[in-house]
C-alpha positions as CSV (number, residue, x, y, z in Angstrom):
1,X,-25.8,2.8,-3.4
2,X,-24.4,0.1,-1.0
3,X,-27.7,-1.0,0.4
4,X,-28.6,-4.6,1.6
5,X,-29.1,-6.4,-1.7
6,X,-31.2,-9.4,-2.6
7,X,-28.5,-11.6,-4.3
8,X,-30.5,-12.1,-7.5
9,X,-27.3,-12.6,-9.4
10,X,-25.8,-15.5,-7.3
11,X,-27.1,-17.9,-9.9
12,X,-24.5,-16.5,-12.4
13,X,-21.8,-15.9,-9.9
14,X,-21.8,-19.4,-8.5
15,X,-21.6,-20.8,-12.0
16,X,-18.7,-18.7,-12.8
17,X,-16.8,-19.2,-9.6
18,X,-16.3,-23.0,-9.5
19,X,-12.8,-22.5,-11.0
20,X,-11.5,-21.2,-7.7
21,X,-11.2,-24.8,-6.6
22,X,-11.3,-24.2,-2.8
23,X,-12.8,-27.0,-0.7
24,X,-13.9,-24.4,1.9
25,X,-16.0,-22.4,-0.6
26,X,-19.5,-23.6,-1.2
27,X,-21.4,-21.2,-3.3
28,X,-24.9,-22.2,-4.4
29,X,-27.6,-20.4,-6.4
30,X,-30.4,-18.9,-4.3
31,X,-33.1,-19.5,-6.9
32,X,-32.5,-21.9,-9.8
33,X,-35.4,-20.3,-11.7
34,X,-33.4,-17.0,-12.2
35,X,-31.8,-16.5,-15.6
36,X,-29.8,-13.8,-17.2
37,X,-32.7,-13.1,-19.6
38,X,-35.3,-12.5,-16.8
39,X,-33.0,-10.7,-14.4
40,X,-31.3,-8.3,-16.7
41,X,-34.4,-7.0,-18.5
42,X,-34.5,-4.4,-15.7
43,X,-31.9,-1.7,-16.3
44,X,-31.7,-1.1,-12.5
45,X,-30.4,-4.6,-12.0
46,X,-27.0,-3.5,-13.5
47,X,-26.6,-0.8,-10.9
48,X,-27.6,-3.3,-8.2
49,X,-25.0,-5.7,-9.4
50,X,-22.4,-2.9,-9.4
51,X,-23.4,-2.1,-5.9
52,X,-22.6,-5.7,-4.9
53,X,-19.1,-5.3,-6.4
54,X,-18.5,-2.3,-4.2
55,X,-20.2,-3.8,-1.2
56,X,-17.7,-6.8,-1.4
57,X,-15.1,-4.5,0.1
58,X,-17.2,-3.7,3.1
59,X,-19.5,-6.6,3.9
60,X,-19.0,-10.4,4.1
61,X,-22.3,-11.8,2.6
62,X,-25.9,-11.2,1.7
63,X,-27.2,-10.4,5.3
64,X,-25.7,-8.0,7.7
65,X,-23.8,-8.5,9.9
66,X,-23.7,-12.3,9.3
67,X,-25.9,-15.2,8.3
68,X,-25.6,-15.7,4.6
69,X,-21.9,-15.5,3.8
70,X,-20.1,-15.2,0.5
71,X,-17.4,-17.6,1.6
72,X,-17.7,-20.7,3.7
73,X,-14.8,-21.8,6.0
74,X,-14.0,-18.8,8.2
75,X,-16.1,-16.7,10.5
76,X,-17.8,-13.9,8.6
77,X,-16.1,-11.2,10.7
78,X,-12.6,-12.6,10.0
79,X,-13.4,-13.3,6.3
80,X,-14.4,-9.7,5.4
81,X,-12.3,-8.2,2.6
82,X,-11.0,-5.0,4.4
83,X,-10.4,-6.8,7.6
84,X,-8.3,-9.4,5.8
85,X,-6.4,-6.9,3.7
86,X,-5.8,-4.7,6.7
87,X,-4.4,-7.6,8.6
88,X,-2.1,-8.6,5.7
89,X,-0.8,-5.0,5.4
90,X,-0.5,-4.1,9.1
91,X,-0.2,-7.2,11.4
92,X,2.8,-8.3,9.3
93,X,4.7,-5.0,10.1
94,X,5.9,-2.8,12.9
95,X,2.6,-0.9,13.1
96,X,0.3,-3.5,14.6
97,X,0.0,-6.6,16.8
98,X,-3.0,-8.5,17.9
99,X,-3.5,-10.2,21.3
100,X,-5.9,-12.9,20.2
101,X,-5.0,-16.5,19.7
102,X,-7.6,-17.2,17.0
103,X,-6.1,-19.9,14.8
104,X,-2.8,-18.7,13.2
105,X,-3.5,-15.0,13.4
106,X,-0.4,-14.3,15.5
107,X,1.8,-15.9,12.8
108,X,1.2,-12.7,10.8
109,X,3.2,-10.4,13.0
110,X,5.5,-13.3,13.9
111,X,6.3,-13.6,10.2
112,X,6.3,-17.4,10.4
113,X,3.2,-18.1,8.4
114,X,2.8,-21.2,6.2
115,X,0.8,-22.1,3.1
116,X,-1.9,-23.4,5.4
117,X,-2.5,-20.1,7.2
118,X,-6.3,-19.7,7.1
119,X,-6.2,-15.9,7.1
120,X,-3.9,-15.8,4.1
121,X,-6.0,-18.5,2.4
122,X,-9.2,-16.5,2.9
123,X,-7.6,-13.3,1.7
124,X,-6.7,-15.1,-1.5
125,X,-10.2,-16.6,-1.8
126,X,-11.8,-13.2,-1.2
127,X,-9.8,-11.6,-4.0
128,X,-10.6,-14.5,-6.4
129,X,-14.3,-14.3,-5.4
130,X,-14.4,-10.6,-6.1
131,X,-12.7,-11.1,-9.5
132,X,-15.3,-13.8,-10.3
133,X,-18.2,-11.4,-9.5
134,X,-16.7,-8.7,-11.7
135,X,-16.1,-11.1,-14.6
136,X,-19.7,-12.1,-14.5
137,X,-20.9,-8.5,-14.4
138,X,-18.8,-7.8,-17.5
139,X,-20.2,-10.9,-19.3
140,X,-23.7,-9.8,-18.6
141,X,-23.3,-6.2,-19.7
142,X,-21.6,-6.3,-23.1
143,X,-22.9,-3.8,-25.7
144,X,-24.3,-6.7,-27.8
145,X,-26.3,-8.2,-24.9
146,X,-27.6,-4.8,-23.9
147,X,-28.9,-4.1,-27.4
148,X,-30.4,-7.6,-27.6
149,X,-32.3,-7.0,-24.4
150,X,-33.8,-3.9,-25.7
151,X,-32.2,-1.4,-23.4
152,X,-32.5,2.3,-24.4
153,X,-29.5,4.2,-25.6
154,X,-29.3,6.3,-22.4
155,X,-29.4,3.1,-20.3
156,X,-26.7,1.6,-22.4
157,X,-24.5,4.7,-21.8
158,X,-24.9,4.4,-18.1
159,X,-24.1,0.8,-18.1
160,X,-21.0,1.4,-20.1
161,X,-19.8,3.7,-17.3
162,X,-20.7,1.0,-14.8
163,X,-18.5,-1.4,-16.8
164,X,-15.5,1.0,-16.5
165,X,-16.0,1.1,-12.7
166,X,-16.3,-2.7,-12.6
167,X,-13.0,-3.0,-14.5
168,X,-11.4,-0.6,-12.0
169,X,-12.5,-2.8,-9.1
170,X,-11.2,-5.9,-10.9
171,X,-7.9,-4.1,-11.5
172,X,-7.8,-3.2,-7.8
173,X,-8.4,-6.8,-6.7
174,X,-5.8,-8.1,-9.2
175,X,-3.4,-5.4,-7.9
176,X,-3.9,-6.7,-4.4
177,X,-3.2,-10.2,-5.7
178,X,-0.1,-8.9,-7.5
179,X,1.2,-7.3,-4.4
180,X,0.4,-10.0,-1.9
181,X,0.8,-13.3,-3.9
182,X,2.5,-12.3,-7.1
183,X,1.7,-15.4,-9.3
184,X,-2.0,-16.3,-9.1
185,X,-4.7,-18.1,-11.2
186,X,-5.9,-15.7,-13.8
187,X,-9.4,-15.5,-15.3
188,X,-11.3,-12.8,-17.1
189,X,-14.8,-12.5,-18.6
190,X,-13.3,-14.0,-21.8
191,X,-12.9,-17.4,-20.1
192,X,-15.6,-20.0,-20.1
193,X,-18.2,-20.3,-17.3
194,X,-18.0,-23.5,-15.3
195,X,-15.5,-25.9,-13.8
196,X,-12.0,-25.6,-15.1
197,X,-8.5,-25.2,-13.9
198,X,-7.2,-21.6,-14.6
199,X,-3.7,-21.0,-15.7
200,X,-1.2,-19.2,-13.4
201,X,-0.1,-15.8,-14.5
202,X,3.4,-14.6,-13.5
203,X,3.9,-11.4,-11.6
204,X,5.3,-9.3,-14.5
205,X,2.5,-10.3,-16.8
206,X,-0.1,-9.6,-14.1
207,X,1.5,-6.1,-13.7
208,X,1.1,-5.6,-17.5
209,X,-2.5,-6.7,-17.3
210,X,-3.5,-4.4,-14.5
211,X,-1.7,-1.5,-16.2
212,X,-3.4,-2.2,-19.5
213,X,-6.9,-2.3,-17.8
214,X,-6.4,1.0,-16.0
215,X,-5.1,2.7,-19.1
216,X,-8.0,1.3,-21.1
217,X,-10.6,2.7,-18.8
218,X,-8.9,6.0,-18.0
219,X,-11.0,7.8,-20.7
220,X,-14.1,5.7,-20.2
221,X,-14.7,6.2,-16.5
222,X,-16.3,9.4,-15.2
223,X,-14.0,12.4,-14.9
224,X,-12.0,13.1,-11.7
225,X,-13.9,14.2,-8.6
226,X,-17.3,13.9,-10.3
227,X,-18.7,10.6,-9.4
228,X,-21.0,9.8,-6.5
229,X,-19.1,9.6,-3.2
230,X,-17.8,6.1,-2.7
231,X,-17.6,5.3,-6.4
232,X,-14.5,5.2,-8.5
233,X,-13.7,7.9,-11.0
234,X,-10.7,9.0,-13.1
235,X,-8.7,10.1,-10.1
236,X,-9.1,6.7,-8.5
237,X,-7.7,5.2,-11.7
238,X,-4.7,7.6,-11.6
239,X,-4.1,6.8,-7.9
240,X,-4.0,3.1,-8.6
241,X,-1.7,3.6,-11.5
242,X,0.6,5.7,-9.3
243,X,0.8,2.9,-6.8
244,X,1.3,0.3,-9.5
245,X,4.2,2.3,-11.1
246,X,5.8,3.2,-7.7
247,X,6.1,-0.5,-6.9
248,X,6.9,-1.6,-10.4
249,X,10.6,-2.4,-9.5
250,X,9.4,-4.9,-6.9
251,X,6.8,-6.4,-9.2
252,X,8.8,-6.6,-12.5
253,X,12.4,-5.7,-11.7
254,X,12.1,-2.5,-13.7
255,X,11.4,1.0,-12.3
256,X,8.5,3.2,-13.6
257,X,9.1,6.2,-11.4
258,X,8.5,8.8,-14.2
259,X,5.0,7.3,-14.7
260,X,4.5,7.2,-10.9
261,X,5.2,10.9,-10.6
262,X,3.1,11.7,-13.6
263,X,0.0,10.0,-12.3
264,X,0.4,11.2,-8.8
265,X,0.7,14.7,-10.2
266,X,-2.6,14.2,-12.1
267,X,-4.3,13.3,-8.8
268,X,-2.8,16.3,-7.1
269,X,-4.1,18.6,-9.9
270,X,-7.6,17.0,-9.9
271,X,-9.2,19.6,-7.5
272,X,-8.9,17.7,-4.3
273,X,-7.7,19.4,-1.1
274,X,-6.3,18.4,2.2
275,X,-8.7,18.3,5.1
276,X,-8.1,21.1,7.5
277,X,-7.9,18.7,10.5
278,X,-6.2,15.3,10.3
279,X,-8.6,13.7,12.8
280,X,-11.6,14.5,10.6
281,X,-10.4,11.9,8.1
282,X,-11.1,9.1,10.5
283,X,-14.5,10.0,12.1
284,X,-18.1,8.8,11.6
285,X,-18.9,11.8,9.4
286,X,-15.8,11.7,7.3
287,X,-18.1,11.6,4.2
288,X,-19.4,15.0,5.0
289,X,-17.3,16.9,7.6
290,X,-14.9,18.3,5.0
291,X,-12.6,15.3,5.0
292,X,-14.2,14.1,1.8
293,X,-12.3,16.8,-0.1
294,X,-9.1,14.7,0.5
295,X,-10.5,11.2,0.0
296,X,-10.2,9.9,-3.5
297,X,-11.5,6.4,-3.0
298,X,-13.1,5.2,0.3
299,X,-14.6,1.9,1.4
300,X,-17.9,3.2,2.7
301,X,-19.6,2.0,5.9
302,X,-23.0,2.7,7.3
303,X,-24.0,1.6,10.8
304,X,-27.4,0.5,9.6
305,X,-27.0,-0.5,5.9
306,X,-23.5,-2.2,5.8
307,X,-23.3,-4.1,9.0
308,X,-20.3,-6.3,9.4
309,X,-18.0,-7.6,12.2
310,X,-15.1,-6.9,9.8
311,X,-14.0,-3.7,8.3
312,X,-14.3,-0.6,10.4
313,X,-16.1,-2.5,13.2
314,X,-13.0,-4.6,13.6
315,X,-10.5,-1.7,13.4
316,X,-12.4,0.5,15.9
317,X,-13.6,-2.1,18.4
318,X,-10.5,-4.2,18.5
319,X,-8.4,-1.1,19.2
320,X,-10.2,-0.5,22.5
321,X,-9.4,-2.1,25.8
322,X,-7.8,-1.6,29.1
323,X,-8.6,1.8,30.6
324,X,-10.1,3.1,27.4
325,X,-13.8,4.3,27.4
326,X,-15.7,2.8,24.4
327,X,-18.2,5.6,24.5
328,X,-15.5,8.1,23.6
329,X,-15.1,6.1,20.4
330,X,-18.8,5.9,19.7
331,X,-19.0,2.1,20.2
332,X,-20.6,-0.1,22.8
333,X,-17.5,-2.2,23.7
334,X,-13.9,-2.8,23.2
335,X,-12.6,-6.1,21.9
336,X,-9.1,-5.6,23.4
337,X,-7.0,-6.8,20.6
338,X,-5.0,-4.3,18.5
339,X,-2.1,-2.2,19.6
340,X,1.1,-0.9,18.1
341,X,4.7,-1.5,18.7
342,X,7.3,1.0,20.0
343,X,8.7,1.1,16.5
344,X,5.8,3.2,15.3
345,X,5.7,5.3,18.5
346,X,9.4,6.2,18.0
347,X,8.7,7.5,14.5
348,X,7.3,10.6,16.3
349,X,9.6,13.1,18.1
350,X,8.9,12.6,21.8
351,X,6.8,9.6,21.0
352,X,3.3,9.6,22.3
353,X,4.0,13.1,23.7
354,X,4.8,14.5,20.3
355,X,3.4,17.8,19.2
356,X,2.7,16.1,15.9
357,X,-1.0,15.8,16.0
358,X,-0.9,12.6,14.0
359,X,0.5,10.8,17.1
360,X,-2.8,9.4,18.2
361,X,-1.9,7.0,21.0
362,X,-3.6,5.9,24.2
363,X,-1.0,5.4,26.9
364,X,-2.8,5.4,30.3
365,X,-2.4,2.0,31.8
366,X,-0.4,0.9,28.8
367,X,3.3,0.1,28.5
368,X,5.2,1.2,25.5
369,X,7.1,-2.1,25.1
370,X,5.3,-5.4,24.7
371,X,6.3,-8.2,27.0
372,X,3.2,-10.3,26.5
373,X,1.4,-10.2,23.1
374,X,-1.8,-11.5,24.7
375,X,-2.0,-8.7,27.2
376,X,-3.9,-5.6,25.9
377,X,-2.0,-3.4,28.3
378,X,1.3,-4.2,26.6
379,X,1.8,-1.8,23.8
380,X,0.2,1.6,23.2
381,X,-3.3,1.6,21.8
382,X,-4.2,3.6,18.7
383,X,-7.0,6.2,18.8
384,X,-7.0,7.1,15.1
385,X,-10.4,5.8,14.0
386,X,-13.6,6.6,15.9
387,X,-17.3,6.2,15.3
388,X,-18.1,9.8,16.5
389,X,-18.7,12.9,14.5
390,X,-16.8,16.2,14.7
391,X,-19.5,17.2,17.3
392,X,-18.8,14.1,19.4
393,X,-22.1,12.3,18.4
394,X,-22.2,8.6,18.0
395,X,-22.8,7.1,14.5
396,X,-26.2,6.1,13.3
397,X,-26.3,2.6,14.8
398,X,-28.0,3.0,18.2
399,X,-26.4,-0.2,19.5
400,X,-22.9,1.2,19.0
401,X,-21.9,-2.0,17.3
402,X,-21.5,-0.9,13.7
403,X,-19.6,2.3,12.7
404,X,-20.4,4.9,10.0
405,X,-16.7,5.6,9.6
406,X,-15.5,5.2,6.0
407,X,-12.1,3.7,5.4
408,X,-9.9,6.1,3.2
409,X,-8.2,3.6,0.9
410,X,-6.8,6.4,-1.3
411,X,-6.4,10.0,-0.3
412,X,-4.6,13.1,-1.5
413,X,-1.9,13.0,1.2
414,X,-0.7,9.7,-0.2
415,X,-0.4,11.2,-3.6
416,X,1.7,14.0,-2.2
417,X,4.1,11.5,-0.6
418,X,4.2,9.3,-3.8
419,X,5.1,12.4,-5.8
420,X,8.0,13.2,-3.5
421,X,9.2,9.6,-3.4
422,X,9.0,9.2,-7.2
423,X,11.0,12.4,-7.6
424,X,13.7,11.2,-5.2
425,X,13.9,7.9,-7.1
426,X,14.7,9.6,-10.3
427,X,11.2,10.1,-11.7
428,X,11.7,13.8,-12.6
429,X,9.4,16.5,-11.3
430,X,10.5,19.4,-9.0
431,X,12.5,19.2,-5.8
432,X,10.6,22.4,-4.7
433,X,7.3,20.8,-5.4
434,X,8.2,17.6,-3.6
435,X,9.4,19.5,-0.5
436,X,6.3,21.7,-0.6
437,X,4.0,18.6,-0.6
438,X,5.8,17.0,2.4
439,X,5.7,20.3,4.3
440,X,2.0,20.8,3.6
441,X,1.4,17.6,5.5
442,X,3.8,18.5,8.2
443,X,2.2,21.9,8.6
444,X,-1.3,20.4,9.0
445,X,0.2,18.1,11.7
446,X,2.0,20.9,13.5
447,X,5.2,18.9,13.0
448,X,7.5,21.7,11.8
449,X,8.9,22.4,8.4
450,X,11.9,20.5,6.9
451,X,14.5,21.9,4.5
452,X,15.6,20.6,1.1
453,X,18.6,18.9,2.6
454,X,16.3,16.9,4.9
455,X,14.3,15.5,2.0
456,X,15.5,11.9,1.3
457,X,14.1,8.4,1.0
458,X,14.5,7.6,4.7
459,X,12.5,10.6,5.6
460,X,9.8,9.6,3.1
461,X,9.4,6.2,4.6
462,X,9.1,7.6,8.1
463,X,6.7,10.3,6.9
464,X,4.5,7.7,5.3
465,X,4.4,5.9,8.6
466,X,3.5,9.0,10.5
467,X,0.8,10.1,8.0
468,X,-0.6,6.8,6.8
469,X,-0.3,4.3,9.7
470,X,-3.2,1.8,10.1
471,X,-4.4,2.7,6.6
472,X,-3.1,-0.6,5.1
473,X,0.0,0.7,3.3
474,X,2.9,-0.4,5.6
475,X,3.7,-3.9,4.3
476,X,3.9,-2.6,0.7
477,X,6.0,0.4,1.7
478,X,8.5,-1.7,3.7
479,X,9.0,-4.1,0.8
480,X,9.6,-1.3,-1.6
481,X,12.2,0.1,0.7
482,X,13.8,-3.4,1.2
483,X,13.0,-3.3,5.0
484,X,10.3,-5.9,5.4
485,X,12.2,-9.1,5.8
486,X,16.1,-9.3,5.9
487,X,16.8,-5.6,6.6
488,X,14.1,-4.7,9.0
489,X,13.7,-5.5,12.8
490,X,10.9,-4.5,15.1
491,X,9.4,-5.9,18.3
492,X,7.9,-9.3,18.0
493,X,8.9,-9.7,14.4
494,X,9.9,-13.4,14.1
495,X,7.9,-14.0,17.2
496,X,10.6,-12.8,19.7
497,X,10.2,-9.7,21.9
498,X,13.3,-8.0,20.5
499,X,12.5,-8.8,16.9
500,X,14.6,-10.4,14.3
501,X,15.1,-10.5,10.5
502,X,13.1,-13.0,8.5
503,X,13.7,-14.7,5.1
504,X,13.3,-12.6,2.0
505,X,10.9,-15.1,0.4
506,X,8.3,-13.7,2.8
507,X,8.0,-10.6,0.7
508,X,5.4,-12.7,-1.1
509,X,2.6,-14.6,0.6
510,X,2.2,-18.3,-0.3
511,X,-0.3,-19.7,-2.7
512,X,-2.7,-21.5,-0.3
513,X,-2.0,-25.2,0.0
514,X,-5.7,-25.9,-0.5
515,X,-5.6,-24.4,-4.0
516,X,-2.3,-26.1,-4.9
517,X,-3.8,-29.4,-4.0
518,X,-6.6,-29.0,-6.6
519,X,-5.2,-26.9,-9.4
520,X,-2.3,-28.7,-11.1
521,X,-1.5,-25.6,-13.1
522,X,-0.3,-23.7,-10.0
523,X,3.3,-23.6,-8.6
524,X,4.0,-22.5,-5.1
525,X,6.0,-19.3,-4.6
526,X,9.6,-19.9,-3.7
527,X,10.5,-20.7,-0.1
528,X,7.2,-22.2,1.0
């Protein structure tokens, strides 16, 4: 589905996106002769448009790997959605540092960013861009328009399902906005097309909106575990609801742990199963090697069809340097950037020598502690993601530049841990079930079983680090456990080797100064 697409719809998208009011975004129609009437006469155009909505998570523009970007103002590799989101979630925490000095990138793990940080600004712009695309898809696919265009009943039924998937994707983007920025400009397909200044929605109201959208499409989207691989279904909706409810106390001040447990249990009962080998989840054939039984919603990559210098190319290439052999990871070169801190290493008994098979560290020629952020040899490297198959074969791109490895945004193991956490936070459920789910993960990891007395929230946070590190969950987890700013210390936090606490207002990212300067309806988040 995610093929290289001719952007026939940019005419409508650019018209609907002017409200973003970013000076560094310059979206123009490719062909002014295109109209909705001529473009959407073809039923296949709706699926192509939907493919673009999904592709926005994996690629950065209309040509791979670069050349016709969605956003102007930051290099296409840096401005790709997953790469930005991963950086927000990982570089700001104890799990990752980066040795490069590109712009203000090191301010992320230093936790001293400002409203002018270009990576934060572009994450914000990328979210708003994806929302704008989705809004336009929904405007162009109403039942009334489909009927007026003469589409057959079967085609209209298919497009109705596409609309549910599009609404899921918009809810996902607004969830990311809710989590990262809190109070953002808010636009739906009901708003006018053209230049206007959108109103700012407050975090609790945005929570309500995301919840209402997900509940509305729960019965409209295809049933759990039955859509094409890489597309959202009912289980993906349940997974996002679980995450929304688990973090509700952060977002609204009111806990929703009963609902978090309920929806995580629905995912658990939706006929998914754990992969038999943890490493399979992060290989080039993770869409077919058995790992797909655990993955509920991936961001899909293909070395030939979805080429980008962001996404999995970034995560894999930038994790390789020093004495590491790029060929062992199925790529042509290492970019010598990403490592982890000793805080993650110490989560595993015996550190890098742990019998826990999730401890995927490269230590040869590396020091555990980081004295110089810019030196790749300072800090252990992570070997979790690879562009090789279970048989050791390189992915489909002969150059070794662009991986086939899919990114598991939602997977069953996370649902197990959310169930256990929601139970411990008073959401009901069964202690025996919660313990059983945690022990299933530990058994797969050869990490040893725990007893009921060991099951507490501290263990859950550590278990989430061991199971889900480098999968873009850590910042959200630390905030939920009140350990991201004032109560958490790790190496190079606050831009000092020993680490320090930072101000609690950094639990929210700033609204970019460039948007504040244009949209008078926006107010900055406190502290910035």
